[in-house]
N, CA, C and O atoms as a Maestro MAE file, in Angstrom:
{
 s_m_m2io_version
 :::
 2.0.0
}

f_m_ct {
 s_m_title
 :::
 protein
 m_atom[316] {
  # First column is atom index #
  i_m_mmod_type
  r_m_x_coord
  r_m_y_coord
  r_m_z_coord
  i_m_residue_number
  s_m_chain_name
  s_m_pdb_residue_name
  s_m_pdb_atom_name
  i_m_atomic_number
  :::
  1 25 0.840 -0.990 -0.433 1 A "ASN " " N  " 7
  2 3 -0.147 -0.077 0.024 1 A "ASN " " CA " 6
  3 2 0.691 0.976 0.309 1 A "ASN " " C  " 6
  4 15 1.106 1.276 1.428 1 A "ASN " " O  " 8
  5 25 1.059 1.831 -1.299 2 A "GLN " " N  " 7
  6 3 1.692 2.963 -1.126 2 A "GLN " " CA " 6
  7 2 0.911 4.529 -0.836 2 A "GLN " " C  " 6
  8 15 1.361 5.581 -1.290 2 A "GLN " " O  " 8
  9 25 -0.083 4.449 -0.161 3 A "LEU " " N  " 7
  10 3 -1.038 5.567 0.414 3 A "LEU " " CA " 6
  11 2 -0.973 5.471 1.891 3 A "LEU " " C  " 6
  12 15 -1.594 4.712 2.635 3 A "LEU " " O  " 8
  13 25 0.154 6.655 2.255 4 A "GLU " " N  " 7
  14 3 0.328 7.011 3.654 4 A "GLU " " CA " 6
  15 2 0.263 8.169 3.842 4 A "GLU " " C  " 6
  16 15 1.035 9.027 3.414 4 A "GLU " " O  " 8
  17 25 -0.473 8.279 4.364 5 A "ALA " " N  " 7
  18 3 -1.158 10.523 4.224 5 A "ALA " " CA " 6
  19 2 -1.556 10.523 5.945 5 A "ALA " " C  " 6
  20 15 -2.260 9.750 6.594 5 A "ALA " " O  " 8
  21 25 -0.760 11.766 6.357 6 A "ASP " " N  " 7
  22 3 -1.463 12.013 8.053 6 A "ASP " " CA " 6
  23 2 -2.521 12.583 8.078 6 A "ASP " " C  " 6
  24 15 -3.348 12.368 8.965 6 A "ASP " " O  " 8
  25 25 -2.675 13.291 7.261 7 A "LEU " " N  " 7
  26 3 -3.892 14.353 6.924 7 A "LEU " " CA " 6
  27 2 -4.487 14.189 5.279 7 A "LEU " " C  " 6
  28 15 -3.795 13.795 4.340 7 A "LEU " " O  " 8
  29 25 -5.639 14.511 5.211 8 A "VAL " " N  " 7
  30 3 -6.054 14.774 4.070 8 A "VAL " " CA " 6
  31 2 -7.127 15.843 4.056 8 A "VAL " " C  " 6
  32 15 -7.995 15.737 4.922 8 A "VAL " " O  " 8
  33 25 -7.197 16.773 3.278 9 A "LEU " " N  " 7
  34 3 -7.969 18.165 2.862 9 A "LEU " " CA " 6
  35 2 -8.603 18.006 1.901 9 A "LEU " " C  " 6
  36 15 -7.935 17.938 0.869 9 A "LEU " " O  " 8
  37 25 -10.220 17.864 1.747 10 A "MET " " N  " 7
  38 3 -10.909 17.528 0.990 10 A "MET " " CA " 6
  39 2 -11.908 18.270 0.687 10 A "MET " " C  " 6
  40 15 -12.545 18.774 1.612 10 A "MET " " O  " 8
  41 25 -12.242 18.488 -0.502 11 A "ASP " " N  " 7
  42 3 -13.019 19.272 -1.429 11 A "ASP " " CA " 6
  43 2 -14.590 18.485 -1.676 11 A "ASP " " C  " 6
  44 15 -14.824 17.434 -2.271 11 A "ASP " " O  " 8
  45 25 -15.453 19.345 -1.040 12 A "ILE " " N  " 7
  46 3 -16.869 18.312 -1.462 12 A "ILE " " CA " 6
  47 2 -17.022 18.384 -3.301 12 A "ILE " " C  " 6
  48 15 -17.524 17.362 -3.769 12 A "ILE " " O  " 8
  49 25 -16.768 19.110 -3.987 13 A "ASN " " N  " 7
  50 3 -16.963 19.319 -5.338 13 A "ASN " " CA " 6
  51 2 -15.728 19.140 -5.818 13 A "ASN " " C  " 6
  52 15 -14.857 20.003 -5.714 13 A "ASN " " O  " 8
  53 25 -15.520 17.798 -6.487 14 A "LEU " " N  " 7
  54 3 -14.115 17.274 -7.570 14 A "LEU " " CA " 6
  55 2 -15.043 16.802 -8.800 14 A "LEU " " C  " 6
  56 15 -16.121 16.210 -8.748 14 A "LEU " " O  " 8
  57 25 -14.205 17.299 -10.082 15 A "LYS " " N  " 7
  58 3 -14.434 16.576 -11.277 15 A "LYS " " CA " 6
  59 2 -14.154 15.092 -11.297 15 A "LYS " " C  " 6
  60 15 -13.146 14.559 -10.832 15 A "LYS " " O  " 8
  61 25 -15.111 14.522 -11.859 16 A "GLY " " N  " 7
  62 3 -15.182 13.567 -12.271 16 A "GLY " " CA " 6
  63 2 -16.606 13.292 -11.651 16 A "GLY " " C  " 6
  64 15 -17.387 14.095 -11.141 16 A "GLY " " O  " 8
  65 25 -16.781 11.257 -11.931 17 A "ASN " " N  " 7
  66 3 -17.743 10.604 -11.494 17 A "ASN " " CA " 6
  67 2 -18.172 10.465 -9.838 17 A "ASN " " C  " 6
  68 15 -19.193 9.847 -9.535 17 A "ASN " " O  " 8
  69 25 -17.314 11.088 -8.810 18 A "ILE " " N  " 7
  70 3 -17.210 11.063 -7.701 18 A "ILE " " CA " 6
  71 2 -16.931 11.955 -6.739 18 A "ILE " " C  " 6
  72 15 -15.753 12.308 -6.688 18 A "ILE " " O  " 8
  73 25 -17.814 12.509 -5.813 19 A "ASP " " N  " 7
  74 3 -17.236 13.652 -5.133 19 A "ASP " " CA " 6
  75 2 -16.383 13.626 -3.923 19 A "ASP " " C  " 6
  76 15 -15.838 12.558 -3.645 19 A "ASP " " O  " 8
  77 25 -16.197 14.639 -3.180 20 A "GLY " " N  " 7
  78 3 -15.223 13.993 -2.078 20 A "GLY " " CA " 6
  79 2 -15.740 13.573 -0.549 20 A "GLY " " C  " 6
  80 15 -15.213 13.692 0.557 20 A "GLY " " O  " 8
  81 25 -16.828 13.106 -0.931 21 A "ILE " " N  " 7
  82 3 -17.225 12.363 0.525 21 A "ILE " " CA " 6
  83 2 -17.161 11.058 -0.120 21 A "ILE " " C  " 6
  84 15 -17.056 10.099 0.644 21 A "ILE " " O  " 8
  85 25 -17.199 10.843 -1.280 22 A "GLU " " N  " 7
  86 3 -17.401 9.081 -1.480 22 A "GLU " " CA " 6
  87 2 -15.370 8.893 -1.324 22 A "GLU " " C  " 6
  88 15 -14.719 8.067 -0.685 22 A "GLU " " O  " 8
  89 25 -14.914 10.038 -2.201 23 A "ALA " " N  " 7
  90 3 -13.555 9.884 -2.616 23 A "ALA " " CA " 6
  91 2 -12.556 9.442 -0.524 23 A "ALA " " C  " 6
  92 15 -11.708 8.618 -0.181 23 A "ALA " " O  " 8
  93 25 -13.248 10.418 0.153 24 A "ALA " " N  " 7
  94 3 -12.914 10.185 1.203 24 A "ALA " " CA " 6
  95 2 -13.133 8.744 1.984 24 A "ALA " " C  " 6
  96 15 -12.402 8.144 2.772 24 A "ALA " " O  " 8
  97 25 -14.644 8.383 1.357 25 A "ARG " " N  " 7
  98 3 -14.589 7.190 1.962 25 A "ARG " " CA " 6
  99 2 -13.845 5.928 1.457 25 A "ARG " " C  " 6
  100 15 -13.925 4.945 2.194 25 A "ARG " " O  " 8
  101 25 -13.241 5.827 0.484 26 A "ARG " " N  " 7
  102 3 -12.488 5.650 -0.207 26 A "ARG " " CA " 6
  103 2 -11.224 5.082 0.053 26 A "ARG " " C  " 6
  104 15 -10.628 4.005 0.069 26 A "ARG " " O  " 8
  105 25 -11.042 6.657 0.311 27 A "ILE " " N  " 7
  106 3 -9.266 6.848 1.171 27 A "ILE " " CA " 6
  107 2 -9.244 5.756 2.510 27 A "ILE " " C  " 6
  108 15 -8.442 4.829 2.622 27 A "ILE " " O  " 8
  109 25 -10.362 6.116 3.522 28 A "ARG " " N  " 7
  110 3 -10.077 5.718 4.742 28 A "ARG " " CA " 6
  111 2 -10.455 4.242 4.737 28 A "ARG " " C  " 6
  112 15 -10.264 3.544 5.733 28 A "ARG " " O  " 8
  113 25 -11.005 3.757 3.587 29 A "GLU " " N  " 7
  114 3 -11.315 1.958 3.384 29 A "GLU " " CA " 6
  115 2 -9.219 1.411 3.278 29 A "GLU " " C  " 6
  116 15 -8.705 0.345 3.617 29 A "GLU " " O  " 8
  117 25 -8.586 2.617 2.710 30 A "LEU " " N  " 7
  118 3 -7.373 1.554 2.460 30 A "LEU " " CA " 6
  119 2 -6.245 2.423 3.678 30 A "LEU " " C  " 6
  120 15 -5.189 1.823 3.878 30 A "LEU " " O  " 8
  121 25 -6.403 3.501 4.306 31 A "VAL " " N  " 7
  122 3 -5.706 3.546 5.451 31 A "VAL " " CA " 6
  123 2 -6.482 4.764 6.122 31 A "VAL " " C  " 6
  124 15 -7.082 5.741 5.674 31 A "VAL " " O  " 8
  125 25 -6.191 4.250 7.450 32 A "ASP " " N  " 7
  126 3 -7.001 5.417 8.427 32 A "ASP " " CA " 6
  127 2 -6.294 6.888 8.754 32 A "ASP " " C  " 6
  128 15 -5.546 7.016 9.723 32 A "ASP " " O  " 8
  129 25 -6.484 7.563 8.198 33 A "THR " " N  " 7
  130 3 -6.243 8.545 8.111 33 A "THR " " CA " 6
  131 2 -7.247 10.020 8.884 33 A "THR " " C  " 6
  132 15 -8.415 9.953 9.266 33 A "THR " " O  " 8
  133 25 -6.526 10.994 8.917 34 A "TYR " " N  " 7
  134 3 -8.123 12.155 9.534 34 A "TYR " " CA " 6
  135 2 -7.963 13.314 7.994 34 A "TYR " " C  " 6
  136 15 -7.087 14.008 7.476 34 A "TYR " " O  " 8
  137 25 -9.168 13.014 7.790 35 A "VAL " " N  " 7
  138 3 -9.577 14.179 6.734 35 A "VAL " " CA " 6
  139 2 -10.399 15.483 7.177 35 A "VAL " " C  " 6
  140 15 -11.233 15.268 8.056 35 A "VAL " " O  " 8
  141 25 -10.320 16.522 6.807 36 A "ILE " " N  " 7
  142 3 -10.846 17.760 7.132 36 A "ILE " " CA " 6
  143 2 -11.368 17.915 5.935 36 A "ILE " " C  " 6
  144 15 -10.590 17.826 4.985 36 A "ILE " " O  " 8
  145 25 -12.800 18.182 5.671 37 A "PHE " " N  " 7
  146 3 -13.460 18.601 4.434 37 A "PHE " " CA " 6
  147 2 -13.582 20.076 4.406 37 A "PHE " " C  " 6
  148 15 -14.120 20.602 5.381 37 A "PHE " " O  " 8
  149 25 -13.060 21.010 3.193 38 A "ILE " " N  " 7
  150 3 -13.663 22.511 3.037 38 A "ILE " " CA " 6
  151 2 -14.776 22.274 1.886 38 A "ILE " " C  " 6
  152 15 -14.950 21.242 1.239 38 A "ILE " " O  " 8
  153 25 -15.286 23.149 1.822 39 A "THR " " N  " 7
  154 3 -16.362 23.184 0.986 39 A "THR " " CA " 6
  155 2 -17.015 24.153 1.329 39 A "THR " " C  " 6
  156 15 -17.021 24.698 2.433 39 A "THR " " O  " 8
  157 25 -17.776 24.496 0.120 40 A "ALA " " N  " 7
  158 3 -18.900 25.666 -0.053 40 A "ALA " " CA " 6
  159 2 -20.523 25.227 0.331 40 A "ALA " " C  " 6
  160 15 -21.439 26.049 0.356 40 A "ALA " " O  " 8
  161 25 -20.642 24.157 0.546 41 A "TYR " " N  " 7
  162 3 -21.634 23.238 0.418 41 A "TYR " " CA " 6
  163 2 -21.710 22.662 1.933 41 A "TYR " " C  " 6
  164 15 -21.166 21.696 2.468 41 A "TYR " " O  " 8
  165 25 -22.514 23.544 2.353 42 A "SER " " N  " 7
  166 3 -22.853 23.194 4.316 42 A "SER " " CA " 6
  167 2 -24.524 22.873 4.403 42 A "SER " " C  " 6
  168 15 -25.117 22.681 5.465 42 A "SER " " O  " 8
  169 25 -25.140 22.858 3.082 43 A "ASP " " N  " 7
  170 3 -26.383 22.430 3.815 43 A "ASP " " CA " 6
  171 2 -26.750 21.337 4.701 43 A "ASP " " C  " 6
  172 15 -25.729 20.861 5.198 43 A "ASP " " O  " 8
  173 25 -27.653 20.840 5.036 44 A "PRO " " N  " 7
  174 3 -28.051 19.812 6.471 44 A "PRO " " CA " 6
  175 2 -27.735 18.534 5.546 44 A "PRO " " C  " 6
  176 15 -26.975 17.723 6.075 44 A "PRO " " O  " 8
  177 25 -28.206 18.209 4.212 45 A "ALA " " N  " 7
  178 3 -28.160 16.876 4.040 45 A "ALA " " CA " 6
  179 2 -26.453 16.482 3.400 45 A "ALA " " C  " 6
  180 15 -25.952 15.364 3.278 45 A "ALA " " O  " 8
  181 25 -25.850 17.825 3.077 46 A "THR " " N  " 7
  182 3 -24.425 17.431 2.719 46 A "THR " " CA " 6
  183 2 -23.732 17.196 3.977 46 A "THR " " C  " 6
  184 15 -22.722 16.542 3.717 46 A "THR " " O  " 8
  185 25 -23.802 17.390 4.995 47 A "LEU " " N  " 7
  186 3 -23.535 17.376 6.519 47 A "LEU " " CA " 6
  187 2 -23.587 16.178 7.040 47 A "LEU " " C  " 6
  188 15 -22.753 15.568 7.709 47 A "LEU " " O  " 8
  189 25 -24.952 15.800 6.569 48 A "ALA " " N  " 7
  190 3 -25.494 14.874 7.164 48 A "ALA " " CA " 6
  191 2 -24.647 13.519 6.945 48 A "ALA " " C  " 6
  192 15 -24.246 12.651 7.721 48 A "ALA " " O  " 8
  193 25 -24.535 13.744 5.337 49 A "ARG " " N  " 7
  194 3 -23.776 12.523 4.820 49 A "ARG " " CA " 6
  195 2 -21.896 12.589 5.001 49 A "ARG " " C  " 6
  196 15 -21.227 11.556 5.017 49 A "ARG " " O  " 8
  197 25 -21.266 14.029 5.127 50 A "ILE " " N  " 7
  198 3 -19.994 14.154 5.644 50 A "ILE " " CA " 6
  199 2 -19.975 12.912 7.277 50 A "ILE " " C  " 6
  200 15 -19.209 11.984 7.535 50 A "ILE " " O  " 8
  201 25 -21.255 13.510 8.119 51 A "GLN " " N  " 7
  202 3 -21.082 12.522 9.452 51 A "GLN " " CA " 6
  203 2 -21.080 11.187 9.618 51 A "GLN " " C  " 6
  204 15 -20.590 10.485 10.502 51 A "GLN " " O  " 8
  205 25 -22.178 10.727 7.881 52 A "GLU " " N  " 7
  206 3 -21.968 9.510 7.806 52 A "GLU " " CA " 6
  207 2 -21.019 8.450 7.854 52 A "GLU " " C  " 6
  208 15 -20.849 7.375 8.430 52 A "GLU " " O  " 8
  209 25 -20.405 9.275 6.921 53 A "THR " " N  " 7
  210 3 -19.307 8.876 5.665 53 A "THR " " CA " 6
  211 2 -17.934 9.207 6.687 53 A "THR " " C  " 6
  212 15 -17.192 8.227 6.633 53 A "THR " " O  " 8
  213 25 -17.680 9.691 7.098 54 A "VAL " " N  " 7
  214 3 -16.440 9.953 8.140 54 A "VAL " " CA " 6
  215 2 -16.777 10.487 9.748 54 A "VAL " " C  " 6
  216 15 -16.404 11.626 10.028 54 A "VAL " " O  " 8
  217 25 -17.324 9.854 10.568 55 A "PRO " " N  " 7
  218 3 -17.792 10.946 11.797 55 A "PRO " " CA " 6
  219 2 -17.027 11.178 12.358 55 A "PRO " " C  " 6
  220 15 -16.067 10.444 12.590 55 A "PRO " " O  " 8
  221 25 -17.270 12.692 12.910 56 A "GLY " " N  " 7
  222 3 -16.202 13.388 13.555 56 A "GLY " " CA " 6
  223 2 -15.360 14.123 12.637 56 A "GLY " " C  " 6
  224 15 -14.416 14.810 13.028 56 A "GLY " " O  " 8
  225 25 -15.721 13.977 11.288 57 A "ALA " " N  " 7
  226 3 -14.417 15.158 10.989 57 A "ALA " " CA " 6
  227 2 -15.107 16.390 10.892 57 A "ALA " " C  " 6
  228 15 -16.310 16.631 10.986 57 A "ALA " " O  " 8
  229 25 -13.929 17.284 10.644 58 A "PRO " " N  " 7
  230 3 -14.363 18.794 10.529 58 A "PRO " " CA " 6
  231 2 -14.712 19.176 9.304 58 A "PRO " " C  " 6
  232 15 -14.142 18.955 8.236 58 A "PRO " " O  " 8
  233 25 -15.962 19.932 9.594 59 A "VAL " " N  " 7
  234 3 -16.340 20.657 7.954 59 A "VAL " " CA " 6
  235 2 -15.787 22.487 8.090 59 A "VAL " " C  " 6
  236 15 -16.105 23.304 8.954 59 A "VAL " " O  " 8
  237 25 -15.049 22.630 7.114 60 A "LEU " " N  " 7
  238 3 -14.910 24.459 7.345 60 A "LEU " " CA " 6
  239 2 -15.539 24.676 6.067 60 A "LEU " " C  " 6
  240 15 -15.688 23.905 5.119 60 A "LEU " " O  " 8
  241 25 -15.914 26.007 6.247 61 A "SER " " N  " 7
  242 3 -16.834 26.097 5.154 61 A "SER " " CA " 6
  243 2 -16.065 27.332 4.236 61 A "SER " " C  " 6
  244 15 -15.737 28.304 4.915 61 A "SER " " O  " 8
  245 25 -15.788 27.395 2.980 62 A "LYS " " N  " 7
  246 3 -15.331 28.375 2.109 62 A "LYS " " CA " 6
  247 2 -15.704 29.522 2.190 62 A "LYS " " C  " 6
  248 15 -16.932 29.492 2.105 62 A "LYS " " O  " 8
  249 25 -15.145 31.152 2.379 63 A "PRO " " N  " 7
  250 3 -13.635 30.962 1.931 63 A "PRO " " CA " 6
  251 2 -13.159 30.204 3.530 63 A "PRO " " C  " 6
  252 15 -13.948 29.973 4.446 63 A "PRO " " O  " 8
  253 25 -11.928 29.965 3.536 64 A "VAL " " N  " 7
  254 3 -11.650 29.171 4.810 64 A "VAL " " CA " 6
  255 2 -10.381 30.234 5.748 64 A "VAL " " C  " 6
  256 15 -9.283 30.023 5.233 64 A "VAL " " O  " 8
  257 25 -10.297 31.003 6.630 65 A "ALA " " N  " 7
  258 3 -9.573 31.713 7.032 65 A "ALA " " CA " 6
  259 2 -8.359 30.868 7.677 65 A "ALA " " C  " 6
  260 15 -8.486 29.907 8.436 65 A "ALA " " O  " 8
  261 25 -7.067 31.478 7.178 66 A "PRO " " N  " 7
  262 3 -5.988 30.747 7.515 66 A "PRO " " CA " 6
  263 2 -5.754 30.365 9.272 66 A "PRO " " C  " 6
  264 15 -4.892 29.599 9.703 66 A "PRO " " O  " 8
  265 25 -6.646 31.032 10.001 67 A "GLY " " N  " 7
  266 3 -6.333 30.559 11.492 67 A "GLY " " CA " 6
  267 2 -7.229 29.701 11.761 67 A "GLY " " C  " 6
  268 15 -7.210 29.311 12.928 67 A "GLY " " O  " 8
  269 25 -8.426 29.034 10.744 68 A "ARG " " N  " 7
  270 3 -9.037 28.545 10.900 68 A "ARG " " CA " 6
  271 2 -8.574 27.017 10.882 68 A "ARG " " C  " 6
  272 15 -8.643 26.066 11.661 68 A "ARG " " O  " 8
  273 25 -7.919 27.330 9.229 69 A "LEU " " N  " 7
  274 3 -7.782 26.034 8.562 69 A "LEU " " CA " 6
  275 2 -6.328 25.128 9.414 69 A "LEU " " C  " 6
  276 15 -6.130 23.944 9.683 69 A "LEU " " O  " 8
  277 25 -5.497 26.464 9.634 70 A "GLY " " N  " 7
  278 3 -3.865 26.056 10.795 70 A "GLY " " CA " 6
  279 2 -4.817 25.242 11.701 70 A "GLY " " C  " 6
  280 15 -4.748 24.020 11.572 70 A "GLY " " O  " 8
  281 25 -5.963 25.889 12.872 71 A "ALA " " N  " 7
  282 3 -6.167 25.184 14.169 71 A "ALA " " CA " 6
  283 2 -6.608 23.669 13.537 71 A "ALA " " C  " 6
  284 15 -5.996 22.654 13.870 71 A "ALA " " O  " 8
  285 25 -7.527 23.648 12.766 72 A "ALA " " N  " 7
  286 3 -7.849 22.444 12.381 72 A "ALA " " CA " 6
  287 2 -6.458 20.996 11.974 72 A "ALA " " C  " 6
  288 15 -6.394 19.795 12.235 72 A "ALA " " O  " 8
  289 25 -5.712 21.813 11.363 73 A "ILE " " N  " 7
  290 3 -4.548 20.664 11.098 73 A "ILE " " CA " 6
  291 2 -3.662 20.563 12.408 73 A "ILE " " C  " 6
  292 15 -2.875 19.618 12.358 73 A "ILE " " O  " 8
  293 25 -3.624 21.074 13.194 74 A "LYS " " N  " 7
  294 3 -3.220 21.276 14.288 74 A "LYS " " CA " 6
  295 2 -3.755 20.117 15.396 74 A "LYS " " C  " 6
  296 15 -3.252 19.161 15.986 74 A "LYS " " O  " 8
  297 25 -4.696 20.586 15.344 75 A "ARG " " N  " 7
  298 3 -5.909 19.429 16.127 75 A "ARG " " CA " 6
  299 2 -5.717 18.360 15.803 75 A "ARG " " C  " 6
  300 15 -5.539 17.461 16.626 75 A "ARG " " O  " 8
  301 25 -5.699 18.127 14.192 76 A "ALA " " N  " 7
  302 3 -5.404 16.607 13.453 76 A "ALA " " CA " 6
  303 2 -4.439 16.291 13.439 76 A "ALA " " C  " 6
  304 15 -4.452 15.077 13.234 76 A "ALA " " O  " 8
  305 25 -3.139 16.772 13.574 77 A "LEU " " N  " 7
  306 3 -1.946 15.925 13.554 77 A "LEU " " CA " 6
  307 2 -1.544 15.705 15.443 77 A "LEU " " C  " 6
  308 15 -0.797 14.787 15.779 77 A "LEU " " O  " 8
  309 25 -1.961 16.363 16.169 78 A "ASN " " N  " 7
  310 3 -1.789 16.037 17.757 78 A "ASN " " CA " 6
  311 2 -2.800 15.186 17.969 78 A "ASN " " C  " 6
  312 15 -2.767 14.737 19.114 78 A "ASN " " O  " 8
  313 25 -3.609 14.822 17.374 79 A "SER " " N  " 7
  314 3 -4.499 14.045 17.542 79 A "SER " " CA " 6
  315 2 -3.885 12.250 17.943 79 A "SER " " C  " 6
  316 15 -4.699 11.348 18.139 79 A "SER " " O  " 8
  :::
 }
 m_bond[315] {
  # First column is bond index #
  i_m_from
  i_m_to
  i_m_order
  :::
  1 1 2 1
  2 2 3 1
  3 3 4 2
  4 3 5 1
  5 5 6 1
  6 6 7 1
  7 7 8 2
  8 7 9 1
  9 9 10 1
  10 10 11 1
  11 11 12 2
  12 11 13 1
  13 13 14 1
  14 14 15 1
  15 15 16 2
  16 15 17 1
  17 17 18 1
  18 18 19 1
  19 19 20 2
  20 19 21 1
  21 21 22 1
  22 22 23 1
  23 23 24 2
  24 23 25 1
  25 25 26 1
  26 26 27 1
  27 27 28 2
  28 27 29 1
  29 29 30 1
  30 30 31 1
  31 31 32 2
  32 31 33 1
  33 33 34 1
  34 34 35 1
  35 35 36 2
  36 35 37 1
  37 37 38 1
  38 38 39 1
  39 39 40 2
  40 39 41 1
  41 41 42 1
  42 42 43 1
  43 43 44 2
  44 43 45 1
  45 45 46 1
  46 46 47 1
  47 47 48 2
  48 47 49 1
  49 49 50 1
  50 50 51 1
  51 51 52 2
  52 51 53 1
  53 53 54 1
  54 54 55 1
  55 55 56 2
  56 55 57 1
  57 57 58 1
  58 58 59 1
  59 59 60 2
  60 59 61 1
  61 61 62 1
  62 62 63 1
  63 63 64 2
  64 63 65 1
  65 65 66 1
  66 66 67 1
  67 67 68 2
  68 67 69 1
  69 69 70 1
  70 70 71 1
  71 71 72 2
  72 71 73 1
  73 73 74 1
  74 74 75 1
  75 75 76 2
  76 75 77 1
  77 77 78 1
  78 78 79 1
  79 79 80 2
  80 79 81 1
  81 81 82 1
  82 82 83 1
  83 83 84 2
  84 83 85 1
  85 85 86 1
  86 86 87 1
  87 87 88 2
  88 87 89 1
  89 89 90 1
  90 90 91 1
  91 91 92 2
  92 91 93 1
  93 93 94 1
  94 94 95 1
  95 95 96 2
  96 95 97 1
  97 97 98 1
  98 98 99 1
  99 99 100 2
  100 99 101 1
  101 101 102 1
  102 102 103 1
  103 103 104 2
  104 103 105 1
  105 105 106 1
  106 106 107 1
  107 107 108 2
  108 107 109 1
  109 109 110 1
  110 110 111 1
  111 111 112 2
  112 111 113 1
  113 113 114 1
  114 114 115 1
  115 115 116 2
  116 115 117 1
  117 117 118 1
  118 118 119 1
  119 119 120 2
  120 119 121 1
  121 121 122 1
  122 122 123 1
  123 123 124 2
  124 123 125 1
  125 125 126 1
  126 126 127 1
  127 127 128 2
  128 127 129 1
  129 129 130 1
  130 130 131 1
  131 131 132 2
  132 131 133 1
  133 133 134 1
  134 134 135 1
  135 135 136 2
  136 135 137 1
  137 137 138 1
  138 138 139 1
  139 139 140 2
  140 139 141 1
  141 141 142 1
  142 142 143 1
  143 143 144 2
  144 143 145 1
  145 145 146 1
  146 146 147 1
  147 147 148 2
  148 147 149 1
  149 149 150 1
  150 150 151 1
  151 151 152 2
  152 151 153 1
  153 153 154 1
  154 154 155 1
  155 155 156 2
  156 155 157 1
  157 157 158 1
  158 158 159 1
  159 159 160 2
  160 159 161 1
  161 161 162 1
  162 162 163 1
  163 163 164 2
  164 163 165 1
  165 165 166 1
  166 166 167 1
  167 167 168 2
  168 167 169 1
  169 169 170 1
  170 170 171 1
  171 171 172 2
  172 171 173 1
  173 173 174 1
  174 174 175 1
  175 175 176 2
  176 175 177 1
  177 177 178 1
  178 178 179 1
  179 179 180 2
  180 179 181 1
  181 181 182 1
  182 182 183 1
  183 183 184 2
  184 183 185 1
  185 185 186 1
  186 186 187 1
  187 187 188 2
  188 187 189 1
  189 189 190 1
  190 190 191 1
  191 191 192 2
  192 191 193 1
  193 193 194 1
  194 194 195 1
  195 195 196 2
  196 195 197 1
  197 197 198 1
  198 198 199 1
  199 199 200 2
  200 199 201 1
  201 201 202 1
  202 202 203 1
  203 203 204 2
  204 203 205 1
  205 205 206 1
  206 206 207 1
  207 207 208 2
  208 207 209 1
  209 209 210 1
  210 210 211 1
  211 211 212 2
  212 211 213 1
  213 213 214 1
  214 214 215 1
  215 215 216 2
  216 215 217 1
  217 217 218 1
  218 218 219 1
  219 219 220 2
  220 219 221 1
  221 221 222 1
  222 222 223 1
  223 223 224 2
  224 223 225 1
  225 225 226 1
  226 226 227 1
  227 227 228 2
  228 227 229 1
  229 229 230 1
  230 230 231 1
  231 231 232 2
  232 231 233 1
  233 233 234 1
  234 234 235 1
  235 235 236 2
  236 235 237 1
  237 237 238 1
  238 238 239 1
  239 239 240 2
  240 239 241 1
  241 241 242 1
  242 242 243 1
  243 243 244 2
  244 243 245 1
  245 245 246 1
  246 246 247 1
  247 247 248 2
  248 247 249 1
  249 249 250 1
  250 250 251 1
  251 251 252 2
  252 251 253 1
  253 253 254 1
  254 254 255 1
  255 255 256 2
  256 255 257 1
  257 257 258 1
  258 258 259 1
  259 259 260 2
  260 259 261 1
  261 261 262 1
  262 262 263 1
  263 263 264 2
  264 263 265 1
  265 265 266 1
  266 266 267 1
  267 267 268 2
  268 267 269 1
  269 269 270 1
  270 270 271 1
  271 271 272 2
  272 271 273 1
  273 273 274 1
  274 274 275 1
  275 275 276 2
  276 275 277 1
  277 277 278 1
  278 278 279 1
  279 279 280 2
  280 279 281 1
  281 281 282 1
  282 282 283 1
  283 283 284 2
  284 283 285 1
  285 285 286 1
  286 286 287 1
  287 287 288 2
  288 287 289 1
  289 289 290 1
  290 290 291 1
  291 291 292 2
  292 291 293 1
  293 293 294 1
  294 294 295 1
  295 295 296 2
  296 295 297 1
  297 297 298 1
  298 298 299 1
  299 299 300 2
  300 299 301 1
  301 301 302 1
  302 302 303 1
  303 303 304 2
  304 303 305 1
  305 305 306 1
  306 306 307 1
  307 307 308 2
  308 307 309 1
  309 309 310 1
  310 310 311 1
  311 311 312 2
  312 311 313 1
  313 313 314 1
  314 314 315 1
  315 315 316 2
  :::
 }
}
């Protein structure tokens, strides 16, 4: 397995056949890594799907302030 990541920053809207939520699910099937979602889509259905797929994953709304992103990354790497 060549996929070794401590952290994944994932956008919801991806080019192609799958979205970021499905991509995160597939990544986590391969490796137990921390996922932070960054998105402009914060409707209740999307947020519920994220929590069903990657429970406890933080969701940062775009535009993301550098301080919020830095704090989320620090928490992830220290957990």
